[in-house]
Structures are given as structure tokens and as C-alpha cells.
C-alpha positions as CSV (number, residue, x, y, z in Angstrom):
1,X,36.2,-15.7,55.0
2,X,38.1,-12.7,55.3
3,X,40.1,-13.4,52.1
4,X,36.6,-13.8,50.3
5,X,35.4,-10.8,51.8
6,X,38.5,-8.6,50.6
7,X,38.1,-10.0,46.9
8,X,34.5,-9.1,46.9
9,X,35.3,-5.5,48.2
10,X,38.1,-5.4,45.5
11,X,35.5,-6.4,42.7
12,X,33.0,-3.9,44.1
13,X,35.6,-1.1,44.0
14,X,36.7,-2.1,40.5
15,X,33.1,-2.0,39.3
16,X,32.4,1.2,41.0
17,X,35.5,2.8,39.5
18,X,34.7,1.6,36.1
19,X,31.2,2.9,36.2
20,X,32.6,6.2,37.3
21,X,35.0,6.3,34.4
22,X,32.2,5.3,32.0
23,X,29.8,8.1,33.3
24,X,32.6,10.8,32.9
25,X,33.6,9.4,29.3
26,X,29.7,9.6,28.5
27,X,29.8,13.4,28.5
28,X,32.6,13.4,26.1
29,X,31.1,10.8,23.6
30,X,27.5,11.8,23.8
31,X,26.6,14.1,20.6
32,X,26.7,17.7,21.3
33,X,24.0,18.2,18.7
34,X,21.3,16.2,17.0
35,X,22.9,16.2,13.6
36,X,24.4,13.4,11.8
37,X,27.6,15.0,11.7
38,X,27.6,15.4,15.4
39,X,27.1,11.5,15.6
40,X,23.4,11.4,16.5
41,X,21.7,8.3,15.3
42,X,18.2,8.3,13.7
43,X,18.3,11.9,12.9
44,X,14.9,12.1,11.3
45,X,13.4,10.4,14.3
46,X,15.4,12.6,16.7
47,X,14.7,15.7,14.8
48,X,11.9,16.6,17.3
49,X,14.7,17.7,19.4
50,X,15.5,20.9,17.0
51,X,11.8,22.1,17.1
52,X,11.0,24.9,19.5
53,X,10.5,24.2,23.1
54,X,6.9,23.2,23.9
55,X,5.6,23.8,20.2
56,X,4.3,20.1,19.4
57,X,1.0,19.0,20.2
58,X,1.2,15.4,19.0
59,X,4.3,12.9,19.0
60,X,4.0,9.8,17.1
61,X,6.5,6.7,17.8
62,X,6.5,3.5,15.8
63,X,8.5,1.8,12.8
64,X,8.3,2.8,9.0
65,X,4.4,2.3,9.2
66,X,4.4,5.5,11.3
67,X,6.5,7.6,8.9
68,X,4.7,6.3,5.7
69,X,1.4,6.8,7.0
70,X,1.2,10.0,8.9
71,X,1.9,13.6,7.6
72,X,1.9,16.1,10.2
73,X,1.8,18.9,7.4
74,X,-1.6,17.5,6.2
75,X,-2.7,17.5,9.8
76,X,-1.6,21.1,10.2
77,X,-3.3,22.1,6.8
78,X,-6.8,20.8,8.2
79,X,-6.6,21.6,11.7
80,X,-3.5,23.9,12.7
81,X,-2.3,21.4,15.1
82,X,1.4,20.5,15.4
83,X,2.8,17.0,15.1
84,X,5.9,15.1,14.8
85,X,6.6,11.5,13.7
86,X,9.6,10.0,15.7
87,X,9.6,6.8,13.5
88,X,12.5,4.5,12.5
89,X,12.9,1.5,10.6
90,X,12.1,-1.8,12.4
91,X,11.9,0.1,15.7
92,X,11.9,-1.7,19.1
93,X,9.5,-0.5,21.9
94,X,12.6,0.0,24.0
95,X,13.8,2.6,21.5
96,X,10.3,4.0,21.3
97,X,10.6,4.6,25.0
98,X,13.9,6.3,24.4
99,X,12.6,8.6,21.8
100,X,9.6,9.6,24.0
101,X,12.0,10.3,26.9
102,X,14.1,12.4,24.6
103,X,11.0,14.3,23.2
104,X,9.7,14.9,26.7
105,X,12.7,16.9,27.7
106,X,11.7,20.0,25.4
107,X,8.2,19.1,24.5
108,X,4.8,18.9,26.3
109,X,2.6,16.9,23.9
110,X,-1.0,16.2,24.9
111,X,-1.0,13.0,23.0
112,X,1.5,10.2,22.2
113,X,0.3,8.0,19.2
114,X,1.9,4.4,19.2
115,X,1.9,2.7,16.0
116,X,1.3,-0.9,17.1
117,X,3.3,-2.9,14.8
118,X,6.3,-2.8,17.0
119,X,4.4,-4.3,19.8
120,X,4.8,-7.5,18.0
121,X,8.3,-7.2,17.1
122,X,10.5,-9.6,19.3
123,X,13.2,-7.5,21.2
124,X,16.8,-9.2,21.5
125,X,17.5,-9.3,25.1
126,X,20.8,-7.4,24.5
127,X,19.1,-4.7,22.7
128,X,16.8,-4.0,25.9
129,X,19.8,-4.0,28.2
130,X,21.6,-1.5,25.8
131,X,18.6,0.8,25.7
132,X,18.1,0.7,29.4
133,X,21.7,1.1,30.4
134,X,22.6,3.6,27.9
135,X,20.1,6.1,29.4
136,X,22.6,6.2,32.4
137,X,25.7,5.5,30.3
138,X,25.3,7.1,26.8
139,X,28.9,5.9,25.9
140,X,27.6,2.5,25.6
141,X,25.3,3.7,22.5
142,X,28.0,6.1,21.1
143,X,31.2,4.2,21.9
144,X,32.0,4.3,18.0
145,X,32.3,7.9,17.9
146,X,35.9,7.9,18.9
147,X,36.4,7.4,15.1
148,X,34.9,10.8,14.2
149,X,35.4,13.1,17.2
150,X,36.7,16.5,16.9
151,X,37.8,19.3,19.0
152,X,34.0,20.4,19.4
153,X,33.3,17.2,21.3
154,X,35.4,18.5,24.4
155,X,32.9,21.4,24.4
156,X,29.5,21.5,26.5
157,X,26.4,20.6,24.3
158,X,25.8,23.5,22.0
159,X,21.8,22.6,21.5
160,X,19.9,20.7,18.9
161,X,19.5,22.5,15.5
162,X,18.3,19.7,13.1
163,X,14.8,19.2,12.3
164,X,13.1,17.9,9.2
165,X,10.8,20.0,6.9
166,X,8.1,17.2,6.8
167,X,8.3,16.7,10.6
168,X,9.4,13.0,10.3
169,X,7.2,11.9,7.5
170,X,8.7,10.1,4.4
171,X,7.1,10.8,1.1
172,X,6.6,8.4,-1.5
173,X,4.5,8.7,-4.6
174,X,5.2,5.5,-6.2
175,X,2.6,2.9,-6.6
176,X,2.6,-1.0,-6.6
177,X,-0.7,-2.7,-6.0
178,X,-1.3,-5.2,-3.2
179,X,-3.5,-8.3,-3.0
180,X,-5.9,-7.3,0.0
181,X,-8.0,-10.5,-0.3
182,X,-9.1,-11.6,3.1
183,X,-6.2,-9.8,4.6
184,X,-8.7,-8.7,7.8
185,X,-10.9,-11.9,7.5
186,X,-12.6,-12.1,10.9
187,X,-11.4,-14.6,13.4
188,X,-11.8,-14.6,17.4
189,X,-8.4,-15.9,17.7
190,X,-5.7,-13.6,19.1
191,X,-1.9,-13.2,18.5
192,X,-0.2,-13.4,21.7
193,X,2.1,-10.1,22.8
194,X,5.6,-11.0,24.1
195,X,5.7,-10.5,28.0
196,X,8.6,-8.2,27.4
197,X,6.7,-6.0,24.9
198,X,3.6,-5.7,27.2
199,X,6.0,-4.5,30.1
200,X,7.5,-1.8,27.7
201,X,4.0,-0.7,26.6
202,X,3.1,-0.5,30.3
203,X,6.2,1.8,30.9
204,X,5.3,3.9,27.8
205,X,2.2,4.5,29.2
206,X,3.5,5.4,32.4
207,X,5.8,7.8,30.9
208,X,3.0,9.6,29.2
209,X,1.2,9.8,32.5
210,X,3.9,11.1,34.1
211,X,4.2,13.9,31.7
212,X,0.4,14.6,31.4
213,X,0.2,13.2,27.8
214,X,-2.7,10.7,26.7
215,X,-1.4,7.4,25.1
216,X,-3.4,6.2,22.0
217,X,-2.5,2.8,20.2
218,X,-3.0,3.1,16.3
219,X,-2.9,0.4,13.8
220,X,-2.2,1.9,10.3
221,X,-3.2,0.2,7.2
222,X,-1.1,-2.8,5.9
223,X,-2.0,-5.9,4.0
224,X,1.4,-7.3,4.7
225,X,1.8,-6.6,8.4
226,X,-1.8,-6.7,9.9
227,X,-4.5,-9.2,10.3
228,X,-7.4,-9.9,12.6
229,X,-5.5,-12.0,15.3
230,X,-3.2,-8.9,15.7
231,X,-6.3,-6.8,16.0
232,X,-7.5,-8.8,18.9
233,X,-4.3,-9.1,20.5
234,X,-4.0,-5.1,20.5
235,X,-7.6,-4.6,21.5
236,X,-7.3,-6.9,24.4
237,X,-4.1,-5.3,25.6
238,X,-5.9,-1.7,25.3
239,X,-8.7,-3.1,27.3
240,X,-6.5,-4.5,30.1
241,X,-4.5,-1.2,30.2
242,X,-7.4,1.2,29.9
243,X,-6.0,2.7,26.7
244,X,-8.1,3.9,23.4
245,X,-7.3,1.8,20.4
246,X,-7.8,2.8,16.7
247,X,-7.3,0.2,14.0
248,X,-7.6,1.8,10.6
249,X,-7.5,-1.7,8.9
250,X,-11.0,-2.3,10.1
251,X,-12.4,1.3,9.4
252,X,-12.7,0.9,5.6
253,X,-15.4,3.3,5.3
254,X,-13.7,6.2,7.2
255,X,-10.2,5.4,5.6
256,X,-10.9,3.8,2.3
257,X,-7.6,2.5,1.2
258,X,-7.5,1.5,-2.5
259,X,-4.9,-1.2,-2.4
260,X,-4.6,-1.1,-6.2
261,X,-3.1,2.4,-6.0
262,X,-2.6,3.6,-2.3
263,X,0.6,1.7,-1.5
264,X,4.2,1.8,-3.1
265,X,5.4,-1.7,-2.1
266,X,2.5,-4.1,-2.5
267,X,0.7,-3.6,0.9
268,X,3.6,-3.2,3.2
269,X,3.4,0.6,3.4
270,X,1.2,3.3,2.1
271,X,2.2,6.0,-0.6
272,X,1.2,9.6,-0.4
273,X,-2.4,8.9,-1.7
274,X,-3.0,6.5,1.3
275,X,-1.3,8.9,3.6
276,X,-3.7,11.6,2.7
277,X,-6.6,9.5,4.0
278,X,-4.9,8.3,7.2
279,X,-4.1,12.0,7.7
280,X,-7.4,13.3,7.1
281,X,-9.0,10.8,9.4
282,X,-6.6,11.7,12.2
283,X,-7.0,15.4,11.8
284,X,-10.8,14.7,12.4
285,X,-10.1,12.6,15.3
286,X,-8.0,15.1,16.8
287,X,-10.4,17.9,16.3
288,X,-13.2,15.6,18.0
289,X,-10.8,15.5,21.1
290,X,-10.9,19.1,21.6
291,X,-7.6,18.8,23.4
292,X,-5.7,21.2,20.9
293,X,-5.8,24.7,19.7
294,X,-5.4,25.9,15.9
295,X,-2.4,27.9,15.5
296,X,-2.5,28.6,11.9
297,X,-3.1,32.3,12.5
298,X,-0.3,32.5,15.1
299,X,2.9,34.1,13.8
300,X,5.1,31.8,16.0
301,X,4.0,29.0,13.7
302,X,4.3,30.7,10.5
303,X,7.1,28.6,9.4
304,X,4.6,25.7,9.2
305,X,2.6,27.3,6.5
306,X,5.9,27.9,4.4
307,X,6.8,24.2,4.8
308,X,3.2,23.1,3.8
309,X,3.4,25.2,0.7
310,X,6.9,23.6,-0.2
311,X,5.5,20.3,0.6
312,X,2.5,20.4,-1.6
313,X,4.8,21.8,-4.4
314,X,7.0,18.6,-4.0
315,X,3.9,16.5,-4.1
316,X,2.6,18.1,-7.2
317,X,5.9,17.8,-8.9
318,X,6.2,14.0,-8.0
319,X,2.6,13.4,-9.2
């Protein structure tokens, strides 16, 4: 028995020592800036860290559906409200949570929008473990950085300097028509949500509540990824958690997507003409909440007007 106890104590001491070493190394390996050169992953999604503190009213998280459907600069144009899309390709909910945690470090948004496609994306167990553990031991996420580390990595964090001119939105003016026949045909069947995904949505909801933000579930238009079974599943989840849910796939009058010209990849994602319709709807929705202030006349936000001019010039050039 004594021998077993000594063995267990030895293993515990080894594990503790290893954790201490990994914790210490994390300060060395963690990116000192939110740029790609500094080793930051998903720099566009993490570009919100380069925005001035407490300057963003609305934070959006989700996969590519989010960053091809919502244009913060168009919302700014109509309302004077600031937003940022923390979207990444095939985003897992565990990473949505990570992005929100990072956003809340410097921002105090009143509204968080979760694009719902990722709620149906199965998450590998190892991904969840990595996302959870790397919150405390960042070296697990950034261990490959040893290949590119420089002298600056031995210095304290020098602040986040990178952000994107389109505030996370990805512009596409191409067009490729989609077959929208019966893609939202009514059914009373419900697409089940994985248990782990539901738990993560609950954790995201709790995170928003802790920071005084409202959580909104939003389904953006997509003939490829959405159907009425998924609509029913998200509506049921929203009802059970007491969340507001907006499914733009069912709002064909308010958001009249023309699937012959408002998508660039046959219904998977919207192009800019589709984005305009979604962003105009969201602008009206945000105005209706009376949660925000129009900042278009505030000199502190003058850069948004300049970025909008550049954005509109780029859109005109691509048309």
C-alpha cells in the first residue's frame, strides 16, 4: 500500500511539474500581437482585438455563412451602429466560445449574434478538449510557433494592432444561380442537435449574460445548408433556452433573396447583392431594439465613414 501511495504521489508531482512548465511556456508561445506574422490563427475573425476598446455594439460569431451574409459597414451606413463579424470557415461552437471570450476582453457589445449553421456541425472530441484546455495552456494551440519565433517573442505582449477594413465581412460579387425548389418545404419533423453542441450553446448564452449581452440566434439564407427540419430544431432550442431566433430562410418578404443572382456558389453562400438584403434587414432589426446609439456624427468613429467610402468604391469597381 505504501509503495502504491508513493507511486501515485510521484505521478501527481510529475503531472503538476509538467503543468507548471507548460503554463510557463505558454507565455512564451502565445502570440504577442493578433497579426498573422505574430502567429495568430484566423486573423480576420480575431481582428476584433485590434478595434478600439468598447467600440463595438454587436459581435457576430459563426462559420462562413456569417462572413458572407453580414456587412458591418452597410449596417453602419443605415444606422451608425458598429459591429464585427468574428466568422471563420467551418467554425465549431467551441471556437465560437473562444472568439467571444477574446472579444469580451476588450469589448462590451450589447448584442451577440450566433449564426446557427455551426450548431449542427459535429465537433470532434479532441477539438473540444483542445479548445477548453488551451484556454489555460495556450501552448497547446500555438506549439508549432517554435518554427517561426523571434526575439520579440521573449518580450511582453505589445498589444493587438490588426483589424480588417470590412470588419470581418468577405466581399464576393460573383454570381452562380441556385436551385431553390422546395428547399424550405414545410415539415413538422425536427433535426436533432448534438448534445455537446447544445451544451456549448448554453455556455455561450451564460457567457453573454455574464457580460450583459443579449444572445440572438440567426439563420442566414442558404439553399445548400438549411431546411425546415433544421429550422424546427433551432426554434425548439431557442424556446427551451428563452432565446430569440430569426430564420431569414423563412422571411422571404422581408429578405427577398433572388437565388438566380444573389449567391456566388449555387446557394451555399450569398454574394454582395444578397448581403445587402440581409444587412438592411438587420439594420432595421437593430433600430427596432432601441439598444444602440447612432455614432455617425461622433468624431471618434470618423474612420468608419472613410472605410464605408472605400468599401462602396470597391463594390462599384467589382460590379
